[in-house]
N, C-alpha and C positions, 0 to 999 in steps of 0.2 A: 711400722712406717705407714703413714696415711696413704690410702689409695687415691691417686690423682685422677679422678674420674673425668675432669674437664679436658684431659688430654685425648680421651676417646670420643666424647660427645659434648660439643660446646653449645648444644641447644637446650640442655636441661635447665629448667628454671627452679625446680623444687625437688628435694630429695630427702630421704631418711638416712640417719647415721647414728652410730653409737659413740658416746663420749668416752674416749679412752682414758683421759686424765685432764686435770686442771693444772694450770701453770700460774703461780702467783695469784693475784686477786682480779685478773682481768683477761685471762686467756683460757681457751680449751683446745685440746687436740682431739680430732674425730678419727674414727677408723677409716672413713672415706669422705671425700668432699668434692663438690663442684665449684666451690669458691676458688678463684684464681689468686695465687699469692703473687705479690709484686715481683717483677723480674723481666728482663729482656726489653726494657723500655715501656712495658705495659703496667699500669697501676693495678693495685689489688681490687678485687671485687668487694662490694658492700652488699648488705642485705639484712636478714634477720635469722635468728635461731630460736625455735619455740619448743618448749617441753610439752609432755602430754597433758599437763594441767593448764595449758594456755599461757603460761608465763613466757615472756618474749625478751630477747636480748638483741640489740642492734650490733651487727658485725661492722666495725668501723675500720678494720685493717686486717690483712692476711699476710703472713710472712712465713717463709720456709726456714726452719731451724732444724731441730731434731724431731722431725714431723712437721706438719703444717699447723701453725699457731693462728687461731682465730681470735682476734682481739675484740672484746665485747664491752658494751656499755649497757646499763640497765634500761629495760623498756617497760612495757605494761606489766604491772603486778610483781615487779622485782625490786627487792631491797638493794641498796648500795652494797657493793662488794660480794653480792650473792651470785653464784655461777651454777650452771646445770651440773647435776651430780654425775660423777664418774660411773659408767655402766648404764646410764639412762639413754633411752632412745629420744632423739630430737629430730625436728624437721628444719632443714635449711631452705631458705628462699632467697634467691638472688634479686638484687636491684637490677631488673632486666634492662631498663633504659640505659643505665651506666654500662653494663656488660655489652649490650648490643652495640653501643657507640664504640667501645674499645675494639670489638671484633671488626667493625667496618674500617676503623682507622688503621688497625694493625695490618689488615689485608691490603689496604691501599698503600701502606708503607712498603710492603713486599713488591707490589707493582712498581712503585717509584724507584726502589733500589735496583731492580732488574732493568728498568728503562734507562736510568742514568748510567749504569755499567755498560749496557749495550750501545747506547748512542753517544755517550760522552766519555767513556772509559773512566767514569767517576765512581770509585769504590765507596760504599757506605762505611762510615767510621763511627756512627752513633745515631740513635733515634729516641724519641720520646713521644709517647701517645698520651693524649689527654681526652677528656670527654667531648670537647668542642674544637680541638685543633691538634695538629701533630707537627713535629719538627724532624728533619732528617739532616744529618751532617755527612758531608762527602768530600772526598779528595778531588777538589777542582779549584782552579785559580779564581775565577769569577764568572757568574752567570749574568748575562745581559738580558734586557727586557724581552727581546725577540726569542731568546732561548727559553726563558721562563714561560712565555706564551706557547711555544712549541711543546714544552713539557706538559702543560695543562691540557692542551688539545689532545696529545697522545694518550695521556692518562684517561681522559673521558672516552676516547675511542676504545681503549682496552676494557673499561667498565661496561660500555654499551654492548660489547661483543659477547657478554655473558659467558666468560671463560670459567670453567670449573676450577674449584679449589679443593684439594684433597690433602690428607695427612696420613702418614704411615711411618713404620719404624724400619730402619736398615741397620745391619751390624756395622760397626765403625769401619772395618776394613773395606767393605763394599762402598760405603759412603765416601771414603777417601779416594777410592779408585774411580768412582763414577761422577762425582760432583765437582763443580767449579770451585776451586779453593778460594777465589776472590769473593765468592758469595757466601760460602759456608763458614770459612775461617775456623775449620775444625781444629787447626793446630793450637788454638787458644783454649780448647777444652782439656780438662785433666785426663790423663791416660786411663783413669779408673772408669770413665764413661765409655762403655763398649757398645751401647745401642743408641742410635741417633734418630730422633724424631724429625721427619722430613715434611715440609709443607711445599706442595707442588701446585703451580698455576698452569692451566692448560695452554697449549700453543694455538697458533692460527689453525683454521679448519683444514688448510692444505698442508699442514706440517705434522709430523709425528713427534716432534721435539717439544717439550714443555717450554712455556715462556720463562718460567723460573722454578728452580728447585733449591731449597736452602734448609739448613737446620734451624728449627725453631720450636720452642715449647709453649708458645702463646696460643690464644684462641682466635679463630678466624671464621668468616662467613664461608658458605660453600659455593658461592658463585659471585663473580665480580659485579654483576648487576645489583647485588645487595649493597654495594658500597655507596651508590648514589653519585651525584654530580660532584666533581672535584674542582676546587678553586685554589690556585697557587696565590697566596696572599703576600708573599714577600721573601726576601733573602737578606742575609748579612754575612759578612766575613768573620770567620771564627779563628783566624790565625793564618800562618803561611800556607797558602794554597789549600785552604779548607773553607767550604761554604756551608751555610745552613739554609735550608729551604723550609718555609712554613706553609702548610696547606690546611684547608678546611673542607668539610663535606656538607652537602645540602641536607 
């Protein structure tokens, strides 16, 4: 099974790995990777894979199947349908502008989810991160303009406070005992998952309680200051008592 190195360190831009096997005529499975596979509302990383001879393939998609599949398109010096050989050592390089944007937006989404739950009792029901915007769906009847302005103001306060962002693993029993079920929704995870990766955003300076702790396997920045200025760009009704908020980052 591919080692998911992005779970430990989301700052790595380049790494070496061994090709475990090829799949079809457009995919490889590596023994380790820092490429994030699509999931949890976060898109897959893009970038390149290069072999020792300098031949390069563009990584155009990453999906988790029986291992993590890196979907490739021929780049410099590569014939159509040619793939890196199984057993060879390759260098992976992330499209850092894309990854960095996803990290900022995903962390901002955590802030927004916690804020909406705390101040509006609005539970997050879905989210989608993109390179230049993000959306969040929540259980709320309707947000008015003054509420959206308040949300934007509070988000920027939290960003500017430079709160720490950390991630670590808890055993499932501990996570279920200690974490807010409205935020973690651990009941939706299969029973086979016994270790839960937690992402925690620090609380106010005068509080020992974190602002947010939730289960998440995505990539994030390590401090809210890295998110940048937040602008709430709109809202729309997504059904009975469900709202979608769209926001962008500077």
